[in-house]
C-alpha positions as CSV (number, residue, x, y, z in Angstrom):
1,P,0.0,0.0,0.0
2,L,2.9,2.4,0.7
3,Y,4.2,2.0,-2.8
4,F,0.8,2.9,-4.3
5,Y,0.5,5.9,-2.0
6,H,4.0,7.3,-2.8
7,Y,4.5,6.3,-6.4
8,E,2.5,6.8,-9.6
9,I,1.9,3.5,-11.5
10,H,2.5,4.0,-15.2
11,F,0.2,2.5,-17.7
12,S,3.1,0.5,-19.2
13,M,3.6,-1.2,-15.9
14,I,0.0,-2.2,-15.7
15,I,0.2,-3.5,-19.3
16,A,3.3,-5.5,-18.4
17,A,1.7,-6.9,-15.2
18,V,-1.6,-7.8,-17.0
19,T,0.3,-9.5,-19.8
20,L,2.3,-11.5,-17.3
21,F,-0.9,-12.3,-15.4
22,I,-2.5,-13.6,-18.6
23,L,0.6,-15.7,-19.7
24,T,1.0,-17.3,-16.3
25,G,-2.7,-17.9,-15.8
26,L,-3.1,-19.5,-19.2
27,S,0.0,-21.7,-18.5
28,I,-1.5,-22.9,-15.2
29,T,-4.9,-23.5,-16.9
30,A,-3.7,-25.1,-20.1
31,L,-0.6,-26.9,-18.9
32,Y,-0.9,-27.7,-15.2
33,H,-4.7,-28.2,-15.2
34,R,-5.8,-29.5,-18.7
35,Y,-2.5,-31.1,-19.9
36,Y,-0.8,-32.5,-16.8
37,A,-3.6,-33.1,-14.3
38,H,-6.4,-34.2,-16.7
39,L,-4.4,-35.4,-19.8
40,S,-7.0,-33.5,-21.9
41,Y,-4.8,-33.3,-25.0
42,S,-1.4,-34.4,-26.3
43,M,1.6,-32.1,-26.7
44,K,4.5,-33.2,-28.9
45,N,6.3,-29.8,-29.0
46,K,8.7,-29.9,-26.0
47,V,9.8,-26.3,-26.7
48,L,6.2,-25.0,-26.3
49,E,5.9,-27.2,-23.2
50,A,9.1,-25.7,-21.7
51,I,7.9,-22.1,-22.4
52,M,4.5,-22.8,-20.8
53,L,6.2,-24.5,-17.9
54,F,8.4,-21.4,-17.5
55,F,5.3,-19.1,-17.3
56,A,3.5,-21.5,-15.0
57,T,6.5,-21.5,-12.7
58,L,6.2,-17.6,-12.6
59,A,2.7,-18.1,-11.2
60,I,4.2,-19.6,-8.0
61,Q,1.4,-22.2,-7.6
62,S,3.8,-25.1,-6.8
63,S,5.5,-27.4,-9.2
64,A,3.6,-29.1,-12.0
65,L,4.1,-32.5,-10.3
66,S,2.7,-31.3,-6.9
67,W,-0.1,-29.2,-8.5
68,S,-1.3,-32.1,-10.7
69,H,-1.0,-34.6,-7.9
70,N,-3.2,-32.5,-5.6
71,H,-5.7,-31.9,-8.3
72,R,-5.9,-35.6,-9.3
73,I,-6.4,-36.4,-5.6
74,H,-9.1,-33.7,-5.4
75,H,-11.0,-35.2,-8.3
76,R,-10.6,-38.8,-7.0
77,F,-12.0,-37.8,-3.5
78,V,-14.3,-34.8,-4.2
79,D,-15.5,-33.4,-0.9
80,K,-14.3,-36.4,1.2
81,D,-11.6,-36.2,3.9
82,E,-8.9,-37.1,1.4
83,D,-9.7,-34.1,-0.8
84,P,-6.9,-31.6,-0.1
85,Y,-9.2,-28.6,-0.6
86,S,-12.7,-29.9,0.2
87,I,-15.3,-27.2,0.6
88,K,-17.0,-29.4,3.2
89,K,-14.2,-28.4,5.6
90,G,-15.3,-24.8,5.3
91,F,-14.9,-21.8,2.9
92,W,-11.6,-20.7,4.4
93,H,-10.1,-24.2,4.3
94,A,-11.0,-24.6,0.6
95,H,-9.9,-21.0,-0.2
96,I,-6.4,-20.9,1.4
97,L,-6.0,-22.7,4.7
98,W,-5.4,-26.1,3.0
99,L,-2.1,-24.7,1.9
100,F,-0.9,-24.5,5.5
101,K,-1.7,-28.1,6.4
102,K,1.0,-30.7,6.6
103,R,1.1,-32.3,3.1
104,K,1.3,-35.9,2.5
105,P,4.2,-37.0,0.2
106,I,3.5,-37.4,-3.5
107,D,2.0,-40.8,-4.2
108,L,3.8,-41.9,-7.4
109,N,0.9,-44.1,-8.3
110,V,-1.2,-40.9,-8.9
111,V,1.3,-39.3,-11.2
112,P,3.4,-42.1,-12.9
113,D,3.1,-40.4,-16.3
114,L,4.5,-37.1,-15.0
115,M,7.4,-38.9,-13.4
116,K,8.5,-39.9,-16.9
117,N,8.5,-36.3,-18.1
118,K,12.1,-34.9,-17.7
119,L,10.9,-31.2,-17.8
120,V,8.3,-31.9,-15.0
121,V,10.8,-33.8,-12.8
122,F,13.5,-31.1,-13.3
123,Q,11.1,-28.4,-12.3
124,Y,9.9,-30.4,-9.3
125,K,13.5,-30.9,-8.1
126,H,14.5,-27.3,-8.5
127,Y,11.1,-25.6,-8.0
128,A,12.0,-23.1,-5.3
129,S,15.1,-21.8,-7.1
130,L,13.3,-21.7,-10.5
131,A,10.3,-19.8,-9.1
132,L,12.5,-17.2,-7.3
133,F,15.0,-16.7,-10.1
134,S,12.6,-16.7,-13.0
135,N,10.5,-14.0,-11.2
136,L,13.6,-12.0,-10.4
137,F,14.7,-12.2,-14.0
138,V,11.3,-11.4,-15.6
139,C,10.5,-8.6,-13.1
140,G,14.1,-7.3,-13.3
141,L,13.7,-7.2,-17.1
142,I,10.4,-5.4,-16.8
143,G,11.9,-2.9,-14.3
144,W,14.9,-2.3,-16.6
145,V,12.8,-1.8,-19.8
146,L,10.3,0.5,-18.0
147,N,13.0,2.1,-15.8
148,D,10.9,1.2,-12.7
149,F,12.4,-1.6,-10.7
150,I,10.2,-0.8,-7.6
151,G,7.1,-0.9,-9.7
152,A,8.1,-4.1,-11.3
153,F,8.7,-5.7,-7.9
154,F,5.4,-4.5,-6.4
155,V,3.1,-4.6,-9.4
156,A,4.4,-7.1,-11.9
157,W,5.5,-9.5,-9.3
158,W,3.6,-9.2,-5.9
159,L,0.3,-7.7,-7.0
160,R,0.1,-10.0,-9.9
161,I,0.8,-13.1,-7.7
162,F,-1.7,-11.9,-5.1
163,V,-4.5,-11.4,-7.6
164,A,-3.7,-14.6,-9.5
165,H,-3.6,-16.7,-6.3
166,H,-6.9,-15.4,-5.0
167,M,-8.6,-16.0,-8.3
168,T,-7.3,-19.6,-8.2
169,F,-8.4,-19.9,-4.6
170,F,-11.9,-18.7,-5.4
171,I,-12.2,-21.7,-7.8
172,N,-11.6,-23.9,-4.8
173,S,-13.9,-22.0,-2.4
174,L,-16.4,-19.6,-3.9
175,A,-17.1,-21.6,-7.1
176,C,-17.5,-24.8,-5.1
177,I,-20.2,-23.2,-3.0
178,F,-22.3,-22.3,-6.1
179,V,-21.4,-25.0,-8.6
180,P,-21.5,-28.7,-7.7
181,T,-17.8,-29.8,-7.6
182,K,-18.4,-33.0,-9.6
183,S,-19.3,-30.9,-12.6
184,I,-16.1,-28.9,-12.6
185,S,-13.2,-30.5,-14.4
């Protein structure tokens, strides 16, 4: 809030943040959700997969392996105790509190296909470093191009992540209140 009080946000920074928001959100939706978690289509182009994995990593929503594992478990046990983000445990649990629960280790029987994917396994093994350094690089590049490193840090990185995470969280919480979970895929 202090940044927004003391500094003017330029339109170019908003465009950069929104563009990054769209690229990361599409990568989470198309790659993590539809491709890795649900196997909805096939992708032969490893370069495109790597680019999308890069942008999904920028979203800081966990590794593809962890994300897909949790999502597959969610669909296997919709609204049961095993469901990691069951709405039956309450709005706030489904929205964000599930992230702070002790997580069970990844069950390799749930994601055997992803364990064969070298890009997914590499990202999983190095996720924290990749998430940090990719965001530092991209936001640093935006800050350099727009001559506003502070704006890039607060708007293109932190505000973008905050908004994207809560939009994702609302799928787990708010949407599951109004839409029967079994109809969501």
